[in-house]
N, C-alpha and C positions, 0 to 999 in steps of 0.2 A: 124450787130447789135449784134449778138450772140458772135462774136469774141471780140468785144469791152466789152461786159458784162463779158465774162470769164476773160479778162485781168484785168478789174476792181476788180472782185472777188478775183483774185490772189493778187493784190496790197493790198486790204483790209485784206485779210488772213495774209499776211506778217505783216502788222501793228498791227493786233490783237494779233499775236503770240509774239510781242516784249514785254518783261516784263516791267511793269510800275506800277503806283499806283493802278490801278484796281486789279492787281494779288496780290499785297502786302495786300490790304484790305481784299480780298477774303480769302488769307491764314490765316490772323489774325482771321477772324470770323470762318472759317472752323475748325481751329485747336483749338480754344478756346471754341467753343460751339457745334461742330459737323456738319454733312453733311446738315441738314435742314437749319441751320443758314447760311452756306456757299452758299446754293442755293438761299436763300432769298436775300443775298447780291448781287449775280449775277443778280437776277431779278431787283433789284434796279438800278444796273449799266445799264441794258438794258433799263429801263424806262428813265434813264438819256439820253441815246442816242436819244430816241424818242422825248424827250423834245428838245434837240438840233436840231433835224430834223425839228421840228415844228417851232422853232425860226428861223432857216435858211429859211424855206419857207415863213415866215412872214417878212423876211428881218432884224430881230433883231440881228441875229448872225453876219451879215456883218457889222452892225453898231457897235457892240461890238469890232469886229476885227479891225475896222477903228478908234475907239475912243481910244486914249491912256489912258485917265483918267479912263474910265469905264474898259478898259482891265486890267489896273493896279489894280483897286479895286477888281475885280473878282479874278485876279491872287493871290493877297495877302490873300484874304479870303480863296481860295482853299489851299494855302500853310499853312495857320494857321490851317485849319481843319486837313490837313495830319500830321502836327506836334503834334496836340492834340491827335490824334489817336495813334501816336507813343509813346508819353509820357504816355498814359494810358497802352500801352502794357509794357513799362518799369516798371511802377509802379506795375503792376501785378506781376512781378517777385519777389517782396518782400512781397506779400500778403499772402504767405503760412505761416505755423506755424514755430516757431523758431527752430533751430537745437536742437535735443534731446527731443522735445516735444512729439514725438511719443513713447518715452520710458517711459513716466510718465503716471500713471494711467493704464487704460485699452488700451493696445497696439492696439487692433482691432479697438476700436472706434476712437482712435487718427489717425489711418491710414486712416479710412474712411473720417475723417474730412479733412485731408490733400488732399485726392484725390478730395473731393468735392470743396475745395477752389481752386484747380488748374484747375478743369474742368468746373468751373461755367462760364457762359457766361459773356462777358465783360460788366460792368455796367457803366452808365454815357454816353455812346455813342449812346443811342437810339436803335431802332430796327435795326436789320441786313439790312432790306430792304431800310430803311431810310439812313443808313450809305452808302450803295452803290449808292443810288440816289443823296445824297448831295455831295459826293466826285466827282461824274461824272459831275453834273451840274456846280460845282465850278471849272471846268477845262476848262480854256479859250482856251487851245490848240485845243480843239474839234471845237470851233467856227472857228478858223483859218483854220483847216483842212477841215471842211465842206464848207467854203466859198472860200477856195483857191484851194486845190487839188481835192476835190470831183467832182466839175462841170466839170473839164477836163476829168474825167472818165466816165461821162454819155454817155450811148449808143446814137449814132445818130438815127435820125428818130423819137425820142420821144420829147415831149415838155419838157422844162427845169424842170418844177415841177414834171412831172411824172418820168423823169429820176433821179432826185435827190431823189424823194421819194423811188424809187426802190433801189437805192444804199444804202440809209439809212436802209431799211429793211434788205438788204444783210448783212450790217455791224452788225445789231442787232443780226441776226441769227447766224453769225459767232462767235460773242461774246458770245452768249448763249451757243453754241456748245463747244467752246473752254474752257471757264471758268467752265461750268458744268462738263466737263470731268476732268478738273483739280481738282475740289472739289471731285469727285468720287475717284480719285487716292489718294488724301489726306485721305479720309475716310477709304480706304483700310489699311492705316497705322495708324488708330486711336489708336490702342492698344500701339504702340510705342510712340505716342504723349501723351498719358495719363500718361506716366512715369514722375514723378515730375521733375527729372533733365532735360529730353528732353523737357518738357513743358516750363520750365524756359528759357532754351537755345533759343527755338523758339520764345518765347515772347521777349526776348532780341533782337534777330535777326530782327524779323518783326518790333520791335519799332525803331531800328536803321535805317532800310530800309525806313520806313515810314517818319521819320524825315529827312532823306537824300533827299527823293523825295520832301518833302515840301520845303527844302532849295533850291533844284534845280528848282522847280517851281517859287519860289520867286525871284531867281536871274536870271532867263532866260530873254534874251534880247528881244525875240519876240515870 
């Protein structure tokens, strides 16, 4: 049983480390609003995994994975949410003061205003925790993963419910560890991200990445 659990943990770790929408969303929040917002987003993502674990235990995730209509609805909703977040990031790149504004009036005050505009948390997307939760819950791929691959990794000798519950908890812990560490790394470079040009470039990059993930989710065949 221990060998099977270690194998399952390794598979889950590899899947967790693969860059995806969760990492893009965490990057967006951590860079735009700092470490605390990034960690709240990570917590929301972890709660989303717990929701999927509960739905799997109740049999609803299997129903979603088997129903083409419901799966399509959730898939399109999740894709639209990612695209919305991406558009918000792109719109933020033009929210700073116009070129030359820092040279008019009191240069010190104008500079502070520019920094405030660039470092302000993203508005319109709700709290960081809710952003992480919604983006994860609207990812139907997790339903397919939890009902397809995860049961094959469950340690023998345990009931299906206990085995699945254990693996979901392992997945949540790995996600928390990895994404929290990633937020910490981003926070160490916060001074770099606070530079207006760097902030705009990152907003553009994360916006494009989120939109690309949204399109990928929408066009995925399964």
